[in-house]
Structure formats: structure tokens, C-alpha cells
C-alpha positions in Angstrom: -79.3 -10.7 -41.8 -81.3 -7.9 -40.3 -79.7 -8.4 -37.0 -75.9 -8.1 -38.0 -76.5 -5.2 -40.1 -78.5 -3.2 -37.4 -75.5 -3.9 -35.2 -73.0 -2.7 -37.4 -75.1 0.5 -38.2 -75.4 1.3 -34.4 -71.5 0.6 -33.9 -70.8 3.1 -36.9 -72.7 5.8 -35.7 -71.4 5.5 -31.8 -67.9 4.9 -32.7 -67.0 8.8 -32.7 -68.6 9.0 -29.2 -66.5 6.0 -28.0 -63.3 7.2 -29.4 -63.8 10.7 -28.1 -64.5 9.2 -24.6 -61.5 7.0 -24.8 -59.1 10.0 -25.8 -60.3 12.2 -22.8 -59.9 9.2 -20.4 -56.2 8.7 -21.9 -55.7 12.5 -21.5 -56.2 12.3 -18.0 -54.0 9.3 -17.1 -50.5 10.2 -16.0 -47.7 9.5 -18.5 -45.6 6.6 -17.5 -41.9 7.4 -17.9 -39.4 4.7 -19.1 -37.1 3.2 -16.4 -33.7 3.3 -17.3 -30.7 0.9 -16.3 -27.1 1.7 -16.5 -24.5 -1.1 -17.0 -21.0 0.1 -16.3 -18.0 -2.1 -17.5 -14.7 -3.0 -15.8 -11.7 -1.3 -17.0 -9.5 -0.4 -13.9 -8.4 3.1 -14.0 -10.2 3.6 -17.4 -13.5 3.2 -15.4 -13.4 6.6 -13.9 -14.8 7.6 -17.4 -18.1 6.3 -15.7 -18.0 9.3 -13.4 -18.3 11.8 -16.3 -21.1 9.6 -18.0 -23.1 9.8 -14.6 -22.3 13.6 -14.4 -23.6 14.3 -17.9 -26.8 12.2 -17.0 -27.5 14.4 -14.0 -26.9 17.6 -15.5 -29.4 16.7 -18.4 -32.0 15.0 -15.8 -31.7 11.5 -16.9 -32.7 9.2 -14.3 -30.9 6.1 -13.5 -33.5 3.7 -12.0 -31.3 0.5 -11.8 -27.5 0.1 -11.8 -25.2 -2.6 -12.2 -21.4 -2.8 -12.7 -18.3 -5.1 -12.8 -14.8 -4.3 -11.3 -14.2 -0.6 -11.4 -17.6 -0.2 -12.8 -19.1 -2.1 -9.8 -17.2 0.1 -7.3 -18.3 3.2 -9.2 -22.1 1.9 -9.7 -22.5 0.7 -6.1 -21.3 4.0 -4.6 -23.6 6.1 -6.9 -26.5 3.6 -5.8 -26.0 4.9 -2.1 -26.2 8.4 -3.1 -22.5 9.5 -3.6 -22.8 12.4 -6.5 -20.5 12.3 -9.4 -18.9 15.3 -8.2 -18.0 13.5 -4.9 -16.9 10.4 -6.7 -14.5 12.6 -8.9 -12.9 14.2 -5.8 -12.9 10.8 -4.0 -10.9 9.4 -6.8 -8.6 12.2 -7.2 -7.5 12.4 -3.5 -7.2 8.7 -3.0 -3.4 7.9 -2.4 -3.2 5.3 -5.0 0.2 4.2 -3.9 -1.0 3.5 -0.6 -4.1 2.0 -1.7 -2.4 -0.6 -4.1 0.5 -1.0 -1.6 1.3 -4.5 0.0 0.5 -3.3 3.6 0.1 -0.6 6.2 2.2 2.8 5.6 5.7 2.7 7.6 4.4 5.1 10.3 1.7 2.6 11.0 4.1 -0.3 11.5 5.0 -1.7 15.0 8.7 -1.0 16.0 9.9 -4.3 15.2 8.0 -4.6 11.7 9.9 -1.0 11.1 13.2 -2.7 12.1 12.4 -5.3 9.3 12.0 -2.7 6.8 14.9 -0.7 8.0 17.2 -3.6 7.6 15.5 -5.3 4.5 14.1 -2.6 2.5 12.2 -4.7 0.0 8.4 -4.4 0.5 7.8 -7.7 -1.2 7.1 -10.2 2.0 7.4 -14.0 1.2 5.9 -16.4 3.5 6.8 -20.0 4.7 3.3 -21.6 5.3 3.3 -24.6 3.5 6.4 -23.7 1.5 8.1 -20.5 0.2 5.0 -18.5 -1.4 4.0 -15.1 -2.2 0.9 -13.0 -0.9 -2.3 -13.7 -2.7 -1.9 -10.3 -4.5 0.5 -7.4 -4.9 -1.8 -5.2 -2.8 -3.4 -6.3 0.6 -6.5 -4.3 -0.3 -6.3 -3.2 3.3 -6.5 0.7 2.6 -9.0 0.4 -0.4 -11.2 -1.9 1.7 -11.3 0.5 4.4 -12.5 3.2 2.2 -15.2 1.0 1.1 -16.1 0.3 4.5 -16.6 3.8 5.5 -18.4 5.0 2.5 -20.9 2.0 2.8 -21.1 2.0 6.7 -24.6 3.6 6.8 -26.0 0.6 4.7 -24.2 -2.3 6.2 -27.3 -3.4 7.9 -29.2 -3.6 4.6 -28.7 -7.1 3.0 -31.0 -6.6 0.1 -29.4 -4.3 -2.7 -32.9 -3.6 -3.9 -33.4 -1.4 -0.9 -30.6 0.9 -1.8 -31.4 4.3 -3.1 -30.9 2.8 -6.6 -31.3 -0.8 -6.8 -27.9 -2.2 -7.7 -26.2 -5.5 -9.1 -22.5 -6.3 -9.4 -20.6 -9.2 -10.8 -17.8 -11.4 -9.3 -16.1 -14.5 -10.6 -16.4 -17.9 -8.5 -12.8 -18.5 -8.8 -12.9 -22.3 -8.1 -15.8 -23.1 -10.2 -15.1 -20.9 -13.1 -18.7 -19.3 -13.0 -20.1 -15.8 -13.1 -21.8 -14.7 -9.8 -24.4 -12.0 -9.6 -24.3 -10.4 -6.1 -27.7 -8.8 -5.3 -27.5 -9.1 -1.3 -25.3 -9.4 1.7 -22.7 -7.2 2.8 -22.7 -4.3 0.1 -18.7 -3.6 1.2 -17.9 -7.4 0.5 -19.6 -7.2 -3.0 -17.6 -4.2 -3.9 -14.4 -5.7 -2.7 -15.1 -8.9 -4.8 -16.2 -7.4 -7.9 -12.9 -5.5 -8.2 -10.5 -8.3 -6.8 -8.1 -8.5 -9.8 -6.3 -11.7 -9.5 -2.5 -11.1 -8.7 -3.2 -7.5 -7.8 -5.8 -7.8 -5.0 -6.3 -11.0 -2.7 -9.5 -13.1 -3.5 -12.6 -12.4 -1.2 -14.3 -15.3 0.5 -18.1 -14.8 1.0 -20.6 -17.6 1.9 -17.9 -20.4 1.5 -17.0 -19.1 -2.3 -13.8 -17.7 -3.3 -14.5 -14.6 -5.4 -12.4 -12.5 -7.8 -12.9 -9.8 -10.3 -16.2 -10.4 -12.2 -14.5 -9.0 -15.6 -12.8 -12.2 -16.2 -16.0 -13.7 -17.3 -18.5 -10.9 -17.8 -17.0 -7.4 -18.0 -20.2 -5.7 -19.1 -23.2 -6.8 -16.8 -26.0 -6.4 -19.3 -27.6 -9.4 -18.5 -27.7 -9.0 -14.8 -29.3 -5.5 -15.5 -32.0 -7.1 -17.8 -33.2 -9.0 -14.8 -34.5 -5.8 -13.0 -36.6 -5.3 -15.9 -35.5 -1.7 -17.1 -37.3 -0.3 -20.3 -34.2 1.1 -21.6 -30.7 -0.6 -21.0 -27.7 1.9 -21.4 -24.1 0.2 -21.3 -20.9 2.0 -20.7 -18.0 0.3 -22.1 -14.5 1.4 -20.9 -12.8 -2.0 -21.8 -9.5 -1.9 -23.6 -9.8 -2.0 -27.8 -7.9 -4.2 -29.9 -4.5 -2.9 -30.9 -2.8 -2.5 -34.3 0.5 -4.0 -35.4 2.6 -1.7 -33.7 1.0 -1.8 -30.5 1.8 -5.4 -30.2 5.4 -5.0 -30.8 6.3 -5.4 -27.0 5.9 -7.9 -24.4 3.2 -5.9 -22.5 1.3 -5.0 -25.9 1.0 -8.6 -26.7 -0.1 -9.4 -23.0 -2.8 -6.8 -23.3 -3.9 -7.8 -26.8 -4.1 -11.5 -25.6 -6.4 -10.3 -22.5 -8.6 -8.4 -25.0 -8.9 -11.2 -27.5 -10.0 -13.8 -24.8 -12.7 -11.4 -23.4 -13.9 -9.6 -26.6 -16.3 -12.3 -27.7 -18.1 -12.2 -24.3 -18.2 -8.6 -24.4 -19.8 -8.2 -27.9 -22.6 -10.6 -26.8 -23.3 -8.4 -23.6 -23.3 -5.3 -25.8 -26.0 -6.8 -28.1 -28.3 -6.8 -25.0 -27.9 -3.1 -24.6 -30.2 -0.4 -26.2 -27.7 2.2 -26.2 -23.8 1.9 -26.2 -21.4 4.6 -24.7 -17.9 3.9 -25.6 -15.5 6.6 -24.0 -12.4 7.1 -26.4 -9.7 6.4 -23.9 -6.9 5.3 -26.3 -3.9 3.7 -24.9 -4.7 4.5 -21.1 -3.4 1.8 -18.8 -5.8 0.0 -16.4 -3.5 0.8 -13.6 -2.6 4.4 -14.3 -4.5 6.2 -11.8 -2.4 9.6 -12.6 -5.0 10.5 -15.4 -8.2 10.6 -13.3 -9.7 13.9 -14.3 -8.9 13.3 -18.0 -10.7 10.0 -17.9 -13.7 11.5 -16.2 -13.7 14.1 -19.0 -13.6 11.7 -21.6 -16.8 10.1 -20.1 -18.6 13.1 -20.2 -17.6 13.8 -23.8 -18.8 10.5 -24.8 -22.1 11.0 -23.3 -22.4 14.2 -25.0 -21.7 12.7 -28.2 -24.8 10.6 -27.7 -27.0 13.3 -26.4 -29.2 13.1 -29.3 -30.5 9.7 -28.2 -30.1 10.0 -24.5 -32.2 13.5 -24.5 -35.3 11.7 -25.4 -35.1 10.4 -21.8 -34.6 13.7 -20.0 -37.4 14.7 -17.4 -38.9 17.8 -16.9 -38.0 19.8 -13.6 -40.9 18.6 -11.9 -40.6 15.0 -12.6 -36.8 15.2 -12.0 -37.5 16.5 -8.5 -39.6 13.8 -7.7 -37.3 11.2 -9.0 -34.6 12.9 -6.5 -37.0 12.9 -3.7 -37.6 9.2 -4.0 -33.8 8.5 -4.1 -33.4 10.7 -1.0 -36.0 9.1 1.0 -34.1 5.8 0.6 -30.7 7.5 1.5 -29.0 6.6 4.7 -26.7 9.3 6.5 -26.9 8.2 10.1 -24.2 6.0 11.6 -25.5 4.0 14.5 -23.7 4.3 18.0 -22.1 0.7 18.6 -23.5 -1.0 21.4 -21.0 -3.8 21.5 -17.8 -4.7 19.5 -17.2 -8.1 18.2 -14.0 -9.4 16.6 -14.1 -12.2 14.0 -11.6 -14.2 12.0 -9.1 -15.0 14.6 -8.6 -17.2 17.8 -9.2 -16.0 21.3 -5.9 -14.8 22.1 -5.6 -12.7 18.9 -9.3 -11.5 19.6 -7.9 -10.2 23.1 -4.8 -8.6 21.7 -7.0 -6.7 18.9 -9.4 -5.6 21.7 -6.7 -3.9 23.6 -6.1 -1.7 20.5 -9.9 -0.9 20.2 -10.9 0.0 23.6 -13.5 2.6 24.1 -15.5 2.3 20.6 -18.5 0.6 22.4 -21.3 3.1 23.8 -20.1 6.4 21.8 -20.5 7.7 18.3 -18.2 6.0 16.1 -15.2 7.8 14.7 -14.4 6.0 11.4 -11.1 7.8 10.9 -9.9 7.0 14.3 -10.9 3.5 14.1 -9.2 2.9 10.6 -5.9 4.4 12.0 -6.4 1.6 15.2 -7.0 -1.3 12.6 -4.1 -0.2 10.6 -1.9 -0.3 13.7 -3.1 -3.6 14.3 -2.3 -4.5 10.7 1.2 -3.3 11.3 2.2 -5.9 13.7 2.5 -8.1 10.5 0.2 -10.9 11.5 -2.9 -10.1 9.0 -3.6 -9.4 5.5 -6.4 -6.8 6.4 -8.9 -5.7 8.6 -12.5 -4.5 7.8 -15.4 -3.2 9.8 -19.1 -2.8 9.3 -22.2 -3.2 11.5 -23.8 -6.6 11.9 -26.8 -6.9 9.6 -30.3 -6.4 11.4 -31.0 -10.1 10.7 -28.5 -11.5 12.8 -29.8 -12.5 16.4 -28.8 -10.3 19.3 -26.7 -8.1 16.9 -28.3 -4.8 17.5 -25.8 -2.1 16.3 -22.9 -4.5 17.1 -19.8 -3.3 15.4 -18.0 -6.2 13.5 -14.3 -6.2 13.1 -13.0 -9.0 10.7 -9.5 -9.8 10.6 -8.2 -11.8 7.7 -5.1 -14.0 8.2 -2.4 -14.1 5.5 -2.5 -17.1 3.3 1.2 -17.2 3.0 2.6 -16.4 6.3 3.6 -16.4 9.2 6.5 -17.3 9.2 7.5 -14.3 7.2 10.3 -13.8 5.1 12.0 -10.3 4.2 14.8 -9.9 1.8 17.1 -7.2 0.8 19.6 -6.6 -2.3 22.2 -3.8 -1.5 24.7 -2.7 -4.2 27.5 -0.2 -3.6 28.6 1.2 -6.9 31.0 3.8 -5.5 34.0 2.2 -6.9 33.5 0.8 -10.6 36.8 -1.5 -10.0 35.2 -3.1 -6.9 31.2 -3.2 -7.0 30.1 -4.8 -3.7 26.9 -7.0 -3.6 24.8 -8.2 -0.6 21.9 -10.3 -0.5 20.1 -10.8 2.5 16.8 -12.3 3.9 15.0 -12.3 7.4 12.9 -15.3 8.6 10.6 -14.4 11.6 8.5 -17.0 13.5 5.5 -15.7 15.6 4.2 -17.0 18.9 7.0 -19.6 19.6 6.8 -20.3 23.5 3.9 -17.8 23.8 1.6 -15.2 22.0 3.7 -12.2 21.0 7.1 -14.0 21.0 9.2 -13.8 17.8 12.1 -15.8 16.6 14.2 -13.9 14.2 16.7 -15.3 12.0 19.1 -13.4 9.3 21.2 -14.6 6.7 23.2 -12.1 4.7 25.9 -13.2 2.1 28.2 -11.0 -0.2 30.4 -8.1 0.9 29.2 -8.6 4.3 28.4 -12.1 5.5 26.2 -12.3 8.7 24.2 -15.3 10.5 22.0 -14.0 13.3 19.4 -15.3 15.5 17.3 -13.6 18.4 14.5 -14.9 20.5 12.3 -11.9 21.3 9.9 -12.7 24.5 7.6 -10.1 25.8 7.3 -10.2 29.8 4.6 -7.6 29.9 2.0 -6.7 27.2 0.1 -3.3 26.8 -1.3 -2.1 23.6 1.7 0.0 22.9 4.4 -2.7 23.9 6.1 -3.5 27.1 9.0 -5.3 28.7 10.9 -7.9 27.0 14.0 -10.0 26.9 16.0 -11.1 23.9 18.7 -13.8 23.8 20.7 -13.9 20.5 23.5 -15.2 18.9 25.6 -14.1 15.7 28.3 -14.8 13.2 29.8 -11.7 11.1 32.3 -11.7 8.5 33.2 -8.4 6.8 36.0 -6.4 5.3 37.6 -3.1 6.2 39.8 -1.0 3.8 42.9 1.1 4.9 43.9 4.0 3.0 46.9 6.3 2.6 46.5 10.1 2.6 45.2 10.9 -0.8 43.1 8.0 -1.1 45.3 5.1 -2.3 44.2 1.9 -0.7 47.0 0.1 1.3 45.2 -2.9 2.5 42.2 -4.9 3.0 41.3 -6.6 6.0 39.0 -9.6 6.6 37.5 -10.2 10.1 35.4 -12.8 11.6 33.3 -12.4 14.8 31.1 -15.1 16.6 29.1 -14.2 19.7 26.1 -14.5 21.9 24.4 -12.1 24.3 20.9 -11.1 26.0 19.1 -7.8 26.1 16.5 -6.6 28.5 14.3 -3.6 27.4 11.2 -1.8 27.0 9.2 -1.5 23.7 6.7 1.1 22.4 5.3 1.7 18.8 7.8 4.2 17.9 10.8 3.4 20.4 12.9 0.6 21.9 15.2 0.8 24.8 17.4 -2.0 25.3 20.4 -2.9 27.6 22.3 -6.0 27.6 25.6 -8.0 27.5 27.4 -10.1 24.9 30.7 -12.1 24.6 32.2 -13.6 21.7 35.5 -14.1 19.6 37.2 -12.0 17.0 39.8 -12.5 14.5 41.0 -10.1 11.8 43.8 -10.3 9.6 45.0 -8.7 6.4 43.6 -10.2 3.2 45.4 -7.9 0.5 48.2 -5.4 0.8 50.4 -4.3 3.6 49.7 -5.3 7.0 49.5 -1.8 8.4 47.3 -2.8 11.3 48.4 -5.8 13.5 46.5 -9.3 13.3 44.1 -9.7 16.2 42.6 -12.7 17.5 40.7 -13.1 20.9 37.8 -12.5 23.3 35.3 -9.5 22.8 33.1 -8.8 25.4 31.0 -5.8 26.0 27.8 -4.2 27.8 25.7 -1.7 26.0 22.5 0.5 26.4 20.8 1.6 23.0 17.7 3.7 22.5 16.2 4.1 19.0 13.2 6.4 18.3 11.5 6.1 14.7 8.8 8.7 13.5 9.8 8.8 10.0 7.1 8.3 7.2 9.3 5.8 5.1 12.1 3.4 5.6 13.5 4.0 2.2 13.1 7.8 1.2 11.4 9.7 4.0 9.8 13.1 3.5 8.8 13.9 7.1 9.7 13.0 10.6 12.8 12.2 12.9 14.8 9.1 13.6 17.1 9.0 16.4 19.7 6.4 17.5 21.9 6.5 20.5 24.3 3.7 22.0 26.8 3.6 24.7 28.9 0.7 25.1 31.7 -0.4 27.4 34.3 -2.9 26.0 35.7 -5.4 28.7 37.9 -6.9 26.2 38.7 -6.4 22.6 41.7 -7.7 20.5 44.4 -5.1 20.0 43.2 -3.1 23.2 45.5 -2.5 26.1 42.4 -2.2 28.5 38.7 -1.6 28.7 37.3 1.5 27.0 33.8 3.0 26.5 32.4 4.5 23.2 29.3 6.5 22.7 27.6 7.1 19.2 24.4 8.9 18.3 23.0 9.5 14.8 19.6 11.3 13.6 17.9 12.3 10.4 15.1 14.9 10.2 13.0 15.6 6.9 10.6 18.6 7.0 8.2 19.3 4.1 9.0 22.5 2.5 6.3 22.2 -0.4 3.9 19.7 -1.6 6.5 18.0 -3.5 9.9 18.7 -1.6 11.5 18.2 1.8 14.4 19.8 3.5 16.4 17.2 5.4 19.2 17.2 8.2 21.5 14.4 9.1 24.1 14.2 11.6 26.1 11.2 13.5 29.0 11.5 16.0 31.0 9.0 18.0 33.7 9.2 20.7 36.0 6.8 22.7 36.4 9.6 25.1 40.1 9.6 26.5 40.7 6.0 25.7 42.3 4.4 22.5 39.8 1.8 21.1 40.9 -1.5 19.5 42.0 -1.0 15.8 39.0 -2.7 14.6 36.5 -0.9 16.8 37.5 2.4 15.6 34.9 4.5 13.8 34.9 4.9 9.8 33.8 7.4 7.5 33.5 7.9 3.8 31.6 6.3 1.0 27.9 7.0 -0.2 25.7 9.2 1.8 28.9 9.6 4.3 31.1 11.9 2.6 30.5 10.4 -1.0 33.3 12.1 -2.7 35.9 9.9 -0.8 36.3 6.1 -0.6 34.5 3.8 1.6 35.7 4.0 5.1 38.7 6.2 4.0 38.8 8.0 7.2 39.1 6.2 10.6 39.9 6.9 14.2 38.7 7.0 18.0 36.2 9.8 17.3 34.0 11.2 14.2 31.5 13.6 13.3 29.4 14.2 10.2 26.6 16.6 9.5 24.7 16.7 6.2 22.0 19.0 5.0 20.0 18.9 1.7 16.9 19.0 -0.2 14.8 16.3 -1.7 12.1 17.1 -4.5 9.7 14.6 -6.1 9.8 14.9 -9.8 7.7 12.1 -10.9 5.9 8.9 -9.7 6.5 5.2 -10.6 3.5 3.0 -11.5 1.8 2.1 -7.9 2.8 -1.6 -8.4 6.5 -0.8 -9.2 7.2 1.6 -6.4 6.8 5.2 -5.3 8.3 8.3 -6.2 11.1 9.5 -8.3 13.2 12.3 -6.7 16.0 14.8 -7.4 18.4 15.1 -4.5 21.1 17.4 -3.5 23.2 17.8 -0.3 26.2 19.1 1.4 28.5 17.0 3.7 30.9 18.1 6.3 32.9 16.0 8.9 35.9 14.0 9.8 37.1 10.7 11.7 40.2 11.3 13.7 42.2 10.1 16.8 43.7 13.2 18.0 41.5 16.2 18.0 44.4 18.4 16.8 44.6 16.3 13.6 41.0 16.6 12.9 40.4 18.2 9.4 37.0 19.5 8.3 36.3 17.7 4.9 33.5 18.7 2.6 31.6 17.0 0.0 28.5 18.2 -2.3 26.4 15.7 -3.9 23.5 15.8 -6.4 21.6 13.0 -8.2 18.3 11.0 -8.4 16.9 8.6 -6.2 13.9 6.1 -7.0 11.9 4.6 -4.5 11.2 1.1 -6.1 9.4 -1.9 -4.3 12.9 -3.7 -4.0 14.6 -0.5 -2.4 16.0 2.7 -3.3 18.1 3.2 -6.2 20.3 6.2 -6.3 22.5 7.7 -9.1 24.8 10.1 -7.5 27.7 12.7 -8.4 29.9 13.8 -5.4 32.5 16.4 -5.6 35.0 17.2 -2.6 38.0 19.2 -1.7 41.3 18.9 -3.9 39.5 17.9 -7.0 38.2 14.6 -5.2 35.0 13.3 -7.0 33.0 10.4 -7.6 29.8 9.5 -9.9 28.2 6.4 -8.3 25.2 4.2 -8.1 23.7 2.6 -5.0 20.7 0.2 -4.4 19.2 -0.8 -1.2 20.1 2.3 1.0 19.6 5.9 1.0 20.6 7.8 4.0 
């Protein structure tokens, strides 16, 4: 018993000395700060609130040591992880052209000339495909432009394959679409990972990565708390911007029921994910739509306010000034700002012929500093040829053999085309008693008989029925275009009205024309010159009313030269640029003409921005048969929507005509990006006439005012026009504006 007692007494007397020594040692050890992880949920446009949370954290010196995101949270988290500040993120999101980013393809000005013709003639921007049957694109948006933005921002990190090597270790979630499994992305191409995590099915096309087909991670895991736990943070903060369950009133509409259904399907998974978080920030975004990017600043401010509401808890993790600066220095040490000089350019995803064609557009990129903006413009021009869904670029990873500073260009083929199908719906509502409908489609087959060849086939039914086929074959090839030959054949059936003075309709004629011809020409990206000859047969006879003009039936043969220049920014409602079309024809034969005659016609439209929301415009056209009488059904016609709109369609006719229009177009609102573009107020004045004898020419005036909406199916106009003598019309038009 003596030994244990002695030991106990010795420990009791020595304990104060041991405790004091331990306290001194502990005081000398540096304080180990807690590692913080941030999980950012998906939510589309609602996800912009994450930017406000990040801004609040930086202002209050709260470090983010690990970050994970899903969908929009993945995009914002990924960009923040490579050093893009909250202020830069906010500015970036505000300045993105969301209509372009969510568009189905390149802008009109980036299209090749033949694709511009497709959009001019068939103004719906929804393209169908005939690959394996009639099908739609994989998404309403091609994701080309948002992809190029991601490529540019992540380019300095494109040779990094491990996301732990980023300034802030990063994870994002995607969904394995074929196996219905969530997939954690922690390595590989950062740009590809960001595309995959936000590939909303039906909006953006799926992303292929290592044999997997990936879509938006929010389908199975919208709040990546479990993925973040794998990085080992001491404190896990989740930011939840997902939609909330609605009340009885909110589900009274179809869209409300759809939104509620999606929320019900995902909410249980989100609740489980939130239980893994130590702190939850839930910005009160109300009924903000996931695709409404018009409220970016408001969403960011709401995120900031939500973080401020949690300040009592979050402030516990605030660093002192010295510790914060050390944290920033560690992040900066891992930040990459330098873009390598490409030593070589490699094109992937297409066959050898397509690689050669793309390489012509990308000459001169190897061996000099990379101009990313110029490269993106050139890639968009390639996209404008209509062959690919999207193109992207990055440097080959360092681990690739023989790939030192090799710039990779990856072209993604369309899953639904070619062949492509464009379509149109045109409605002329200028006469409520005779509304005219026209439906049309154009099918284009690529590379038949040689690379670059196109077989174009049009079918239009309704007020104007037309069947048209043309085989376009390049004879030489440059990056801008080249020589070509284009044989064609056609059938046209249309109607022409004849009016008595004062606007009363006296007769309606129906004409049929069938023929064939061939053109030779030269094509550039913005213009086309073609000359050719055609021969056919025409018969035209009265359908309703008095036979004022004679019935004609006979051969039509003509030679023509036509030049078209198109530098406007839209096929539907331009805001800038010039379009000019001039043509000279000589008719060797035409039913009803006593002898051959020549005609010349020219037309232009020019739009010039007058403010950030408005454009002044001028349009003019004129035609003449010189000193000869033209055949009765080759006369020029004037009148109707956008051509002296206060008068009847084709009310005036003659061997000559002239028309000038001047007006102003002002954007007053914007349609949701997936429905279309601008909503505009428009007003203009027309002056012109069609006549046979110059002495009988009478200057006719009309003033028009109304609204025009740029929908994805074509422009929709509501116009009121007033002319001389009290003549006037209220009309609507779909599928055509100037």
C-alpha cells in the first residue's frame, strides 16, 4: 500500500507544475483555423444569388477552402474557384447576351451567305433534321456561345486535370443520363465539367465525356453537400436557391403545376442533402423564374442579404487581417493568368475533309499569342456554315503525349442533321375578309457529289404554292467562298389581284409557271453574284371577276444577273446594317409581250442604331422596264404590308415603280430567351407609286405605326396605316417585316 500512496502524493504535488507547463506549450502553438466548404445549389437564373453570398463572405473575410456546385451553382463555383471575383462574376453575368447564349445557333451576322438565305426565306429559327427520321435538336440552345465563354475563362487552367490543383479545390455534379446515376466531377477538362453540370435537358444538349452522356446534375442531386463532405471541411455551408413549394394559387396554371411537380420530385433529395450541412443560407427569391436572366442584379442583392441575415453565425469564422491576407496569398499562388502560345493546332471530332475546311478558317493561330476573341469569332463563322452543333477550344492537357501547348479545336456534329429542314409560317392579315396563309419548308442535303455541295428543296403551300429544287456545286473553294454552278427547276402557282381606281378589286388571276435554269456565280460570306438563264412555261387566267387582262399561255425565257449583299444583324428585325439586292433581266419570250424586253430592279434596307434601344431605318426599292412594255404578268406591283400599307396588296401596277420608306424602331421589352427576342414599337412613312407612263405617276403617301415582336417562329406585327384620301388599314402580319 505504501508504493501507490507515495505515487499518488507525488502526482498531486507535481500536477500544478505539469499543468502550467502544458498551458505554456499550448499557448506557443499556432491556432488551427477551421476549414470551410461551400456547397452551391442549382437553380438557373436564381443561382445568381450565389454571387451575393460570395461577395458578403469576402467582405467579412470568411475563407472558402473548398467549393462544390450543381448546375448554375457549379458554373459560379467553378469560376470562383479559379480566381474570378464576385464583382467580376456579377459584371460577367450582367453583360452576357442571354438571348445569344440561349440561342439555337450563331447570330445572323455570323452565318454563311447560304445560311442567311435560309433564314431570310424561312424565318423560323427552329431547325429540324432528317437524320434517322424527322427530329428536333438535342436542346433549344446549342450551348455554343455559353461554351465559348466558359472556354475563354478557363483557358489558363485547361492543361490542369485535377481540380484539387485549382486555387480553391472544386467539385461539381452531373447526371449520367443513360444510367440514371449522379456523377461527381473532380478531374479532366474543367470547361467540359462546367458544361455538363448545367446541361439542362431540353434546353442545352447533353455533354459526352469519357463515353458517358452527361446532363444537369440537379436532376438527381441539386445540393452537393455529400460531394463536399468528401473533401473534409470542418464547417459545411450550403446555399439553397432552388424553387420553393407553391400555394394553392400558384398551381392554378399549367406552368405552375409543372413547376410544382418538378419541386415535389426533387425536394426529398434536397432535404437529405441539406441535413449534411452545418449552416444553410436560403435566399428569398420568391417566384423568380429559373430562366429569367433579366433580374441578375436583384438576385445577387438578395443573396447578399441572405448571407447578412446569417451574420451572427457566419462571423464566427471571420479571419483577422493578417490571416485573411495569408489565405489570399495562398490562393493567388495557385492562380494562373498566362495563356500559352499555341505551338500547333489540332482539330477533333470530324473527318479529314471537314478538318481541312475548318483549318482554312483558322490559319495563323500556331506560333503567335492567342487572341481568344478572334478565335471565337472564327469558330462561330465555322458554326455559321450549318454543319455543327457547337465548337469549343482548349489546350491539350500536359499528360497527353506530344501535346505541348497544342490548341485543340473540337467540333460537335449535330445529332439530328444534316439533312436540315427550315420552315416558315406567313400570314397576311391586311384584309380581314381575305386572310392569306402560307406554310413552307426547305430541306437541304449536304455533300452530295462532293464536299461543300448542297441540294436545296423547297415546298410552299397556301396563298403561294411553290416547288423548287437547286443543286449548288462549288467549283473552287476558299475560306470566304468561291466559284459555283447551280442548276435548278421549279413550279410556282400564285395569285394576282387587279383593282379599279379607289381600291375596289375587279379581278383575281391565278398563274402557273414551270421551268428550269442554271446559274454560274461567285460566293463570299456576305454577298453572292450569279448570272444565268432559265426557260419555262407560263399560263395565267382569270379566277374571279372580270377578264381585264388577257389570258396568257406560252413560253418564258430569260437571262439575268443578280447581286446580293447582306450585312445586317438579323433576318427578322434588324437593328443595324445594310442589305442590297440588284437584278437585271432580259426576257427573250414572255406570254403577252410583243417582243423581248429588259427589266432592272434594286432594293435596299439600312438600319442605324440611334440609341441603346432604338434604330433609325431607311428602305427603298425601284424597278423599270426601260422604254419597252413588259408582259402583263411581269409588271411591277406595289401596295400591302410594308409597301404602302394603307392600300391593298398589289393595288398599283405598271412598267415602273419606286418606293421609299423612313422610320424608327424602338425596343420596349424583351421576350423570354427561349421564346424569342425583342418587343418593339415602330413607325415609318412610305412614299411611292407604280406606273406605266411617267406622266401618270402619282406620289402616294402612307404613315404606319405599330408593334412588332421577334418570336422564334418569325416576326409578328400589329400595324395601323393611314394614307391619302382617308384610306387606311389596321392589320397584322406574321413571318415578314420589311
